[in-house]
Structure formats: structure tokens, C-alpha cells
N, C-alpha and C positions, 0 to 999 in steps of 0.2 A: 269373322268366323275363322276357326283354326282347322288346319288340315289334320285328318285322322288317318293314321297308318294301320289299315285293317290287317295287313300281314303281321305287323308287330303285335297287334292285339292277340292274334291267334298263335303267334310264335312259329310261323312258317316262313320259308324264303319266298321271294316273288315268283320263282319258277315252280312252286309246289304243284303237285298233281291234285286232281279232285279228291282222290282217295286220301292223300296226306292231309288235306284241309279238313275232310270229314273226321279223320282220326283225332286231329288236334282239337276240333270242336267238342267231340265227345269227352275227351280227357278234361278239358276246361269246364265243361258243363257239370261233370261229376264233382269237380273241385269247388265251383262257385254257386251251384244251385242253392238258392236261399233256404230251401226246405231241409237241406242236410249240411250245408257248409258252416264252418265255424270261422272262416276267413273274415277279416275286417272288410266292410263295404262289399260284401259278397253280392248283394242285389245289384249294386251299380256295376260291378265287374261283369256280372252275368248279362246285364243289358248290353254292355259293350261287346261282349263275345257274340251275343245273338245278332247284333247289328253287323259285325264284321262277317259273320257266317252268311247272313242274308245276301251280302254283296258277293263274297268270294265263292259261294257255292252256286251262283247263278252265272251262266256263261256270258250272257249279254252285259250284265251289270259289272262283272269282273273285267271284261274287255274294255268297257267304257271307263271304268275307274283307273285301269292301268294306263290308258292313253292320257287321261286328264291329270293324273297325279305324278307324271314324270318330273323329277327334279325337286319335289316338295319333301320337306322333312316334317316329322310329327310336331304339332304345335305351331307350325309356321302359319302366318296369316295367309288366308286363301280365299279367293273369290273366283268362281268359274268364269272363264271368258265368255262374252256373248256368242251365241250360236255354237257352243262347244260340241253339241250333239248333231251338228249339221252333217247330213249324209250318213248317219249311223242308223243302221236298220235294227229295230226292236220288234220283238213279237208282241202280241196283244195281251200278254198276261198281266203285267203291272201289279198294283196292289189294290186291295179293297179300300174304299173311302175311309180315311182316318187311320189306316194301318201305318202309313209312313210317320204319323205323329207319335208313334210309340218309340221312335228312334230319335237321333240327334238332329239338330238344325242342319248339320253338314249332310246327313243322309237325305233329309227332306229336300234340300236345295238341289241335289243331283237326281234323286230317284222318286220324287214325290208325285209322279204321275199316277193316274188310275187307269185301269184298262180292263178289257173283257176276259180274255182267256178262251178256252174252247167253247163252242156253241153247243147248246142242248135243244133238241126239238121235242115234240110231243112224245116220241118213242124213246127218249133217253139220250144216251151219248150219240153224237152225230160225228161221222168220220170225216167230214169236210175239213180241209186244212185250216190251220189257224191264220187269222189275218195278221199282217205285219204293218208297221208304220215307220216312217222316216221323215225328217225335216230336210227340205231342200231350200236353197237360197237362189233366187233368180234376179235378173236385172229388171228395172222398171221398163226398159225398152221391150222386153219379151212380154210383159203383162200388157203393154200398150198395143202391140201389134199381133201377139200370138207367135209361137215359134215351136219348132221341134228341136229338142236339145238332148245331147248324150250326157247322162249323169252316171256317176260312179258312187256306189254305196259301200260302206264298210260293214262287213258281215262277220260277227263273232263265230268262231268255229272251235271245236274241241279236237285236238290232234290225237293220233293213235295212242300216244303215251299219257293221255289224260290232261294235257296242258291246253291253255286257251291261246288262240291266235286270232288275227284279223284277216279275213279274206276280202276280196273285192268282186263285186259284180257290176256290170255296166248295162244300162238300159237306155233305149231311145224313148223319150217322153214328149208328148205333145202338150205344150203350154197353151191353154185356151186364151184367146183375147179377152181382156177384161177380168182376168183372175184377180181375186182379192187377197190381201194379207190374211193368213190363217185358213184359207180355203183348202179343202182336200182334193187332190187329184187321185182318182181310183184306178188302179191297174188290176184288172180282173185276172185272177189265177196266178198272180205273181207273189203271193204270200207263201206259206208253208205248204208242201205237198199234202194231198189228202191220203187217208189210209184206205187200203183195200180197194183202190181204183176210184175213190170218191174225188170230187173236184178239189182243186187247190184253193187255199185261202186267197184273199185279195191283199194288195199292197196299197196303203194309203200314204200319199206324199203330202205333207203339210207345207204349204207355200209361205215363204218369207221373202222379203225384198232385201237386196243389198243396201247397205247404208248409203243414203243419197247425199251428195255434196250440196244439192240445191233444194230438192223437194222433200217435204214431209208428206206422208201418205196416211189418209184416214178413210178406210173403205176404198171407194173409187175417187174420192176427192183428193186434189193436190193442193198443198199449201206452200207458198213461196214468199220469202222476204225479198222485196223489190227495192234495191237501192236506186235513188234518183238524185239528180243534182238540184241545188236550190232554185235555179231558174226553171227547171222542169216542174218543180212543185209550185212555184209562184205563177208561172205563165200557162201551165198545162203543156202536155206533149203527147204524141202518139208514139208508143214504143213497140217494138217487135220482141215478143217473149218467146225464147226457144222452149220447145216442149220435147218430151221423149221421142225417140225413133226419128229424129231429124225434122220433126214438124215444128211449126211456129204459129203464133196468133198475135194479131195487132190489138193493142189495148190503149184506150184513151185515158190519160191521167188528167183528172179535172184540175182547173185552176185553183190555187190556194190549198192544195193538198198538204197535209201535215204528217209527220211520222206517226205511225200507228193506224192510219186510215186503212180500212180493208175494202178491197175491190173484188167483186165476184164476177167471174166470167162463166156463164152457164154452159154446161155441156162440153167444157174443155178440160175435164179431168180424164181419168182412165176410161177408154171406151167400154160400153156395156149396155145393158138394157134395164134401167136407164144408164146413161153415161154419168160420170162424176162431174163435179164443177172444179174450176180453178180459182183459188183464193189467193189474192196478192196483198201482202201487208207492206205498206209504203214505209220506207226508211230514208229520210232526207239526210244526205251526207254533205258535209261542208268541206270544200277543198281548202287545203292549207295555203296561206299567203306566203309565198317564197321570194317574191321579188318586190321591189319598191312600187312598181305599177300595180301589182296585185293588192298590196297593202293599201294603196291609195284608193282602189275601188271599194274596199271594205270601209275605209274612212268616209268615202262619199256616201255609201249606203247609210252609215250611221247618222250622217247629217240630213239626208233626204227623207228617211222614213221616220214617221212619228210612231215609233214602235217600242213598247216596253215588254220584254220577254217575261218578266215576273209580275205583271200587273195584277194577275189573279191571286197573288199571295195575300193581298189585303194589307192593312196597317196593323202593326203590333199594338196591343192594348197596354 
């Protein structure tokens, strides 16, 4: 995917005000609108102009785009880093289903969410504040035990001169024990303020876990590749498996275990109602023979064991 410079498309500098962006869009729309334009590829150019304006005229999308696009040149290979929107507070407006598909893959990759917008009740417009949402990344330890953490969110703001900047607000958030990947934590009244004394909207925090060096997480289940020595695989062993938050569980490795064997330990995943399970995938690691004595041990094994590693290959026809 190629990086698209929306400022270049609209012909405005990166520090342009909202009014400058609007003026440039109107000028280009008169030039490239396919109903009146005689310019070559006017329809394509108009689509590019519409897409650029959809981002740069929106305070939140422009702030996110500015942060994400630092250092990139038009046409340069681009892939948004994982969790690029972590801690970035968005309103609930978003796009209607399928609307992002009208624009490029670049746009859809960044802004292809769908969302609500202002709420309407039976009596029409409701003055309650708009809901906001943000993605937060927590440790597996916090999900395991529960915790209260201070988080900082990046909040797009429009300055007095019409330019976009990023402010910060800090909140104390209670992480419930057993929270799952993708689960929402709701902070009542922490969204946009309501109009004319109406209640504020809510802030929804979408939970994601830090990349784990050992565990893979699926719901409340934990998956772990368990390296074991050949003698542990052959003879069986009882191993202590470290778990998050300093806990551990003892697991019996059956005799004759092979690489790929899966062991399930019920109830030893992330706590909850019900708790998850712990899945261990056995991986037998063979130590390198570095000394003459170690090589002799392998040679002795080769003589003593009636074992053919490729016996199930069968005979060639």
C-alpha cells in the first residue's frame, strides 16, 4: 500500500487552517467535478480530492493522519504499525457501513471503522453528549488480577487560529479481573459534554493486550509452547509453569510425549466466570553435542534404541 499525501492533493501546507482547507477543496471541486470539468481523468481526481477533504476537514482524522504520516513521502510504501491508534480518543461519528469503500485502500485501512453519531430518541434530537471511544493496551497481569491504572489519551483539538493539535487527558481506570481482548470498559459521562445541561456521553475503552513473549491469548484461554528436554519427553516429568501475576501451576508431562502434543490444564487461564484454560503445546528440544562425552551418549543411544525416525514414510514405489 502506498502513502497518500492529502495535503499535496488539496494543494495546502501541513499547517493550513480549516478555512484554507475548505477554500482549496471548493476551488478543486469546481475544477474537477465530472459534470462540468473538461480536465483529463476528472472523475478520478475528484475522488482523490473528496477523500483528502474527508480526512483533513475532520479534526480527529486529521490529527491521527498527521501523527501517523510523519516522515512519509507520497507513493512511499506504507503500512500502519500495530496499535497505531492506541490511546487516541475518537468520537462516535465514524462512517456509515460501506461509505469507507468509496475511497482508497489507504483510507479504509486507517479510517474504515463504522460508528454511531448523535443519538435520537422518540422526540427527535437528543441533547445528551456524544459517546467517545479509544483503544487501550494493558498487560496480561492486569487482566489476570484486575488493577486500577492511570491512562493518558490523546485528544484532537482545534486551536483559536483554526489549526489542529493534540491535547492530553489523564484518567484513572479500573481494569476488571478477567477482562477479555476486545472487551469494552465503559466510563459513564466521560464522553462529550451534553447540550443545555443534558448528561455527557460515555467513553468506551476497547481493551487489547500487550504483545506477549510467552502466551498467546484467545478469550480467557492461554496458549503456551512448552520446550522440554528429550529425557523429560521420554521419561515424563513434573514441571512448574509460571503464570501471569507471579502465579504458577505444576503440570505432569506424560511419558513418551512428542513435539506437537497438546496438554490442557482446566481453569488455569485468565480468571473469570468461567475461567479460561491453559493449553500447552509440547516442543522437544534436542541439546547440541559439544564434547566427546556428549557425542558418545548420542552414539550409545543410536546403538541401544531400535528406532527409525522415518519409518512411517513407507517404501518408494
